N, C-alpha and C positions, 0 to 999 in steps of 0.2 A: 811510366811510374817504376818499373822496375831501375830504372837509372837512380832513384831517389834511395833505393833500398840495397841494391848491388853496386858497388863503385867497380866500373869495369878494369881500370888501371891498377887497383888494389887486388881484384879477385885474379888477375892474369900475374901479377907477382906472387900469389900464394899458389897458382897453379905450375910456377915454374919450379916450385919446390918439391912437387910431387911427381916423380918418376914417369908414371903412367900419363901425365896429362902435359908434361912439358913440352913434347915433340909434337902435340897439338896445338899449341899457341900459334898464332894470335887468335883470341877472342874476336869474334864475326858480329854477334847479336845476343845479348840478353833479354828475354821475354818473359814477362809475368804470365803465368798460365794457372787456370782455376779460378777460386774466387774465394768468397765466404769470409768468415773470421779466423780462421785456423792459421798455421803457419805460413808463411810465404814461400810458394813454390815458381822458382824460375827455370825455364831452358836456356842452357846455356851452349850457343852454337860455335863450334871449334873447326877447325882447317879440316877434319876427318871424320868427326863424330859431333855428338851431342851430348851434355851430361845436364844433369838438375842439380840446381843450389835449394837447400831447405834451410831458410833462417825465421826466427821470431818476426811478428809483425811489428811496426813501429809502436812508440809510446809505451808510456808506463804499464807494465803487465803484472798480473797477481803473482806472488811466489809460488814456484814450482809449476807454474802454467808455461807451455810453449817450449819446453826443455827440448830443444833440438838434438843435442848431445844425446838424451836418452833414447831419442829415435835412432839414432845412428848405433847406438849399441844394442838395440833390439834386432836392427836388419843385420848386422854385424854377427851376432848370434845365429840367426836364423838362416842366412844366405849359404854358409857352407854346406850344411846338410841336404838342401834340395827338397825336402819334403814339403815344405812351405814354400809356396812360389812368393819370392820378395824381390825387389830392384836389389842388384848389388852395390853395397858402399864403396865409395874409393877413398875418401879421407874425410877428416873431421878438424874444426878449428876452433879452438875455445878462447883465441886471443880477439876480443872485441874491438881492438884498434884497427882492424883489417877492412872491415865492412859496418863497422857500428854495432855487431851483434855475434854471437856464436852460431856456426853454419856447418853443414855437412855436405859434401858432395857425392852423389849415386850416378849409377849409369840410368841413361834414359832409354826407357823400354820402347819397342818398335809399335806403340799403339795407343791407346786413348782412353778414358774414362766414358762410360755411357751415362749420360745424365738425361736430357728431357726425350730428345729424339733418337731413334735408331739410326745408325749409320746404314748409308744406301745398299752397301754389299749384304749387311744382316737383316735389313729389311726385305730385301729381294729374294733371300735364302729361303729354302724349303724350312717347314715348321721345325724339323727334325734338328736343324742345326742351332735355331735357338733353344730347343729344350735341351743340348748338349752342354750348351753354353750355362744355361742356369745351373744344370749340375754341376758342373765345374765350380761355381761359385761356391755351392756349399760342401761341394768335396774340400775346396781349399780351407774353410772353417773348419771341417771335421780334421784335416790335416794338422792344423794350429792345435786344436785341443786335444790332438794323439801325441804332441809333444810335452816331454817331461821338464818343466823350468830349469830344473837344477842340472839336467845333463848338457843343457847348452849354456850353462852359466848365467842363468837367470832366475834363480831360487830365491835373490834377494830384490827383484823387480818390485814387489809390493809385500804387504803383510799377510801372513799365511791363511789368516781366516777373517770373517766378519765384512766380506766385500758388500752385501746387499745391505746391512745396516750402516755402513760407513757412506756408501754411495746417498741412501735416503738423507742422512743427516748433512751431507754436502750439498743436495739439490735443495734441502728446506732452506738453508741458509741462503743458497743463489736465490730464492726465490723471496726470500725476506728482503734482500738488497733490491729487488728488481719491483718491490711494491709499489706500484703508483696509482693501482685500482683495485676494488675487491675481485678475489680469485677462488671465490668459493668451491668450483670443482676441482680445482688444483689442491685446495686445503684438504678437500674429502678425499682424494685420491692419496694423498701423502698419509692421511692416516689410515685409509684402507690399505697401503702397503706396507706400513708400520704394523698393523694387525696380524698380516695374513703372511709373514715373511717365511719364505721355504727353508727347509732344515740346511743346514751346511753341506755343502757337496763333500763328498769323500775325499777328494783331492782337489785342490785347487790348480787352474791351468792358466796359461797366457792368454788374458782376456784383451780382444783389439779395441774394443769401446765404441766404436762406429762402423762397425761392419756392413757395409751397403753395397748394392750394386755400382755405384758411382765411387766407391774407394776400392775398387781393383781396375786394374789395368789390363784392356782386351786389344788383342791382334785383330785389328779390323779387316785386313785382308783375307781372303777365303784360305782355310776355314777361320772363322772367328774361334779363338782360345783365349783363357785367362793367362797373362803373363806374369802379374804380379799384385800383392796387395801392398796398398799405400795408405799414408795419413795416420801414423802409429801414436801420435801425441797422446790419446788417452791409455794407451794399453798399460797394462798393470796385472798382477795377480789376483784370479776371482772365479766366480761363478761363470763355467763357461755357457750355461743355459741365458746369461744375460746377453750373450753375443747372439744366441741362437734367437732369441725374443728381440732384440734390435733388428735382425735380418728381417724377419716375418711380419714386424709391425709395420715397416715400409716398403714391404714388397707388395706391390699392386696385382690384381688379379681383373680379367677382363670383365667380369660382373658387380665389380665393386662401385659403390656410390661414388661421385665425383668428389674428389679430395678437397678437404677445407683448406689445405696449404697449397699455394701455386708453387712453392718449391719442391712439393712432392715429384720426383721422377714418376712417369708414367709408362717407360720404354719396356718393362716386363708385362703390361696388358697385351701385347701384341700376341697373335697366335703361337702356338708352341711352347713359349716359357712355362717350365712347371709351376704350379701353384704351391700355395703354403703348405698345404697338408702332405704333398709330394716332398717338399724339402725337409720338412721334418723328418718324415719317414727315412727319406736317405741319409739323413744326419744321424738317425739313430742306427741305421745298420751299418754306416761307416765308422761310428765310434763304439759299436757293440753294446750299447747302454739303452735300456727301458726307458723311455723319456716320460715324465709327470705331465699332468696337463699344464699346457703353456700359456694360457690366459694370465697368469698373474706377470711372467717374464714380457709379455706385448705389452700390459699396461703399464710397467716397470719403464720399458723403453718409451713409451710415448708420454708419459709423466715428465721423463727427463727432457726430452725434446720440446714439451710445452714450457717447461721452467725456461729453457734456453729462449725460446721464443717471447717469452714474458720480458727475460732483458733485453731483447732486442725491442719490443714496443717501449720499455722504460728509456732506451736510450733516445729512441724516436721523441717521447714526450720531454725528455729533458734536452732534446736539442745536441745530442751528442753521438748521431748517427754517422757523421762523416761521409754523407754521400750515399748510402744505403739507404734504399727506399722501404721503411718498413710500416707504412702507413696502413697496408693492408691488413695488418694483424690489430686493429681496432676492432673488427668483426670475426676474423680468421681466428685468431687466438683464443677467445671464449668458444667459438664453435668446436675447434679441436680439443679443449679442455671437455666439453660437454659429450664430445665423443668417446673420448677414453673413458668418462665416468660412466658412460650407458654401456661399455663393453666389459668393466670389473662389476658393477651391478648386474650383470646378465652371468656372471660367472656361478654355476651351479656349487662348485665347491666352495666358493667364499662368498655366500649370499650376506651374511651380516656386515 
């Protein structure tokens, strides 16, 4: 599939114009890695190294979606300081005539994302090792939220206020586009989120937008450690607690009920990983702030995920899923929506 998305000869011609890459030619292999519906990620093997190429997915795209040059800008702003672990960007190209879309090139970190199964070394390690890795995940998020956007040239990455109401409006619109069946729990949750919006944060921060265990690259050889945060396509300026809520919403604990969604990673259920309460406490300590009750932000995260899944279900119904198997969402989607509604209804701070 990568051959249809990244032409090797055209890419090699571009690499020949990049001083850091020209002596590493020729290209040996181009392999698509990861999956899902986000920007396409390809590992390009050269004579003495590998690099990563990111480009938008094929086909017509919504305006401003899948902006890989924006991703490159964020990495280029964060990488020099070193406080936030990110892959180092190498080059960007806005000329769509080369591979058919804008793209950028970044270093290939010597590790991988943890998705469903723990790597053998990490599974065999003592619990303290897994605990340390979980702490690194929340520490990296705290480090991101400690960056002043204007100081790294990202003060204009998004509007200076109104992040939560903008997100509610945007995702309500996405829900309406995807509406192929009644979704009463999602409509109820949208109204609940609208009524109980938190106050504006004192200062907006760089919000990753999809901060989860499987969006960080981890060195799998002992000792496992976090090497970099990836997949920045949803990043903007906003309420940093939205990122924390997203992390907690999809962070499993060993005693949790089985997940409604088969796409839900369960690796952090293993003995040793910190639980959600410990992650939140660690984040508060690292950022020096007193956290409010976080149920709103967890429901906010789950609702946005549920709307995204409803879009996938609509594609299944309309026959435009292009090889992805979304049939499981016939029952899993409503079950997940019911779960997030129950969580909201049980929030004592927002009972109505």
